[in-house]
C-alpha positions as CSV (number, residue, x, y, z in Angstrom):
1,M,-13.9,3.9,4.3
2,K,-10.4,5.1,2.9
3,I,-8.1,2.3,2.7
4,L,-4.4,2.4,1.7
5,L,-3.2,-0.7,0.0
6,D,0.3,-2.1,1.0
7,T,2.4,-2.8,-2.0
8,H,1.9,-6.6,-1.8
9,I,-1.8,-6.4,-1.4
10,F,-2.0,-4.3,-4.7
11,L,0.2,-6.7,-6.4
12,W,-1.9,-9.7,-5.1
13,F,-5.1,-7.9,-6.1
14,I,-4.3,-7.0,-9.8
15,S,-2.7,-10.6,-10.3
16,R,-5.7,-12.3,-8.6
17,D,-3.1,-14.0,-6.3
18,Q,-4.7,-16.8,-4.0
19,R,-2.8,-15.2,-1.1
20,L,-5.2,-12.2,-1.1
21,P,-7.9,-13.1,1.6
22,T,-11.3,-13.3,-0.2
23,D,-12.8,-10.7,2.3
24,M,-10.0,-8.3,1.5
25,Q,-10.5,-8.7,-2.3
26,E,-14.4,-8.1,-1.6
27,I,-13.6,-4.7,0.3
28,I,-11.2,-3.6,-2.3
29,Q,-13.8,-4.0,-5.0
30,D,-16.6,-2.4,-3.1
31,L,-17.1,1.1,-4.7
32,D,-18.2,2.5,-1.5
33,N,-14.6,2.4,-0.3
34,E,-12.0,4.8,-1.5
35,I,-9.0,2.7,-2.3
36,Y,-5.5,4.2,-2.5
37,L,-2.0,3.3,-3.7
38,S,0.8,5.5,-2.3
39,V,3.6,6.7,-4.6
40,V,5.7,5.1,-2.0
41,S,4.6,1.6,-3.2
42,T,5.6,2.7,-6.8
43,W,8.9,3.8,-5.3
44,E,9.5,0.5,-3.7
45,A,8.5,-1.5,-6.6
46,I,10.9,0.4,-9.0
47,V,13.8,-0.1,-6.6
48,K,12.9,-4.0,-6.1
49,Y,12.4,-4.3,-9.9
50,Q,15.8,-2.6,-10.7
51,L,17.4,-4.9,-8.4
52,G,15.9,-8.0,-10.0
53,K,13.8,-8.9,-6.9
54,L,10.3,-8.1,-8.4
55,P,9.5,-9.7,-11.7
56,L,6.8,-7.8,-13.5
57,P,5.5,-8.0,-17.2
58,E,6.6,-4.3,-17.7
59,S,8.3,-1.7,-15.9
60,P,6.5,-0.5,-12.6
61,E,6.1,3.2,-13.7
62,I,3.9,1.8,-16.5
63,Y,2.3,-1.2,-14.8
64,F,1.2,0.4,-11.6
65,P,-0.6,3.6,-13.0
66,K,-2.3,1.2,-15.7
67,H,-3.7,-1.1,-13.1
68,C,-4.6,1.7,-10.8
69,Y,-6.7,3.3,-13.6
70,R,-8.2,-0.1,-14.6
71,H,-9.2,-0.8,-11.0
72,Q,-10.2,2.7,-9.9
73,I,-7.5,2.9,-7.5
74,L,-6.6,6.4,-6.3
75,N,-3.2,7.9,-6.0
76,L,-1.9,9.1,-2.7
77,D,0.9,11.5,-3.0
78,L,3.7,11.8,-0.4
79,D,3.3,15.1,1.5
80,Q,5.5,17.0,4.1
81,A,3.0,16.1,6.9
82,S,3.4,12.3,6.3
83,V,7.3,12.7,6.2
84,T,7.2,14.7,9.4
85,Q,5.0,12.1,11.0
86,L,8.1,9.6,10.6
87,A,9.8,11.7,13.4
88,K,7.1,10.5,15.9
89,L,7.1,6.9,14.8
90,P,8.9,4.2,16.9
91,S,11.3,2.2,15.2
92,L,9.6,-1.1,15.5
93,H,9.7,-2.2,11.7
94,R,12.8,-2.0,9.6
95,D,11.2,-1.6,6.3
96,P,11.3,2.2,5.3
97,F,8.7,1.8,2.7
98,D,6.3,0.2,5.2
99,R,7.1,2.8,7.8
100,M,6.2,5.5,5.4
101,L,3.0,4.0,4.4
102,I,2.0,3.7,8.1
103,C,2.9,7.5,8.4
104,Q,0.6,8.3,5.4
105,A,-2.2,6.2,6.8
106,L,-2.0,8.0,10.3
107,Q,-1.8,11.3,8.6
108,N,-4.6,11.0,6.2
109,D,-6.9,8.7,8.6
110,M,-6.8,5.6,6.6
111,A,-6.9,1.8,7.2
112,I,-4.0,-0.1,5.9
113,A,-4.8,-3.3,3.8
114,T,-1.8,-5.6,4.7
115,V,-1.0,-9.0,5.9
116,D,2.4,-7.9,7.3
117,E,2.5,-8.8,10.9
118,A,5.3,-6.1,11.7
119,V,2.6,-3.4,10.8
120,R,0.3,-4.5,13.6
121,A,2.8,-3.3,16.2
122,Y,1.8,0.4,15.3
123,P,-1.2,2.4,16.4
124,V,-2.6,2.5,12.9
125,N,-6.0,1.3,11.7
126,L,-5.8,-2.1,10.0
127,L,-8.4,-3.4,7.6
128,K,-10.2,-5.8,9.8
129,L,-11.2,-9.1,8.3
C-alpha cells in the first residue's frame, strides 16, 4: 500500500508520541508498505518553525530528511499534476498544506495517514484503522 503521511503523523511517528495510534504506527513500520512524506510537509514545517510555532531539536531542512532516511520514508515531490488537482478540490478545509497533500494523494493513488477530521470531508483514501 502507498501511504502519504500527514505532517503531524510524521512528527508523532519519529518522536514516538503517544497520540499516534498503535495500528497506524505498525502500518508505517510494515516494510510491505511504501511510506511517503511530501515536500509540502517539509515546507509547512519550515514555515511553522520560522514562526516559532514548531519546536524541533534542529531546523526542519535537516531534521526531516535525516528521519526520513532513518525510517526509510520516501520523498514525494510536488508536481504540476498535483497542483492542477487543486482547481478541482472543493474548499472544505482552510489549511493550504493539507489541501495540497490531499491533491497529491489523489493524483498518486495514495492513502493519507492523518487524524485530521477535516480531511475526511474529501474523496480521498484514508488509512483505515
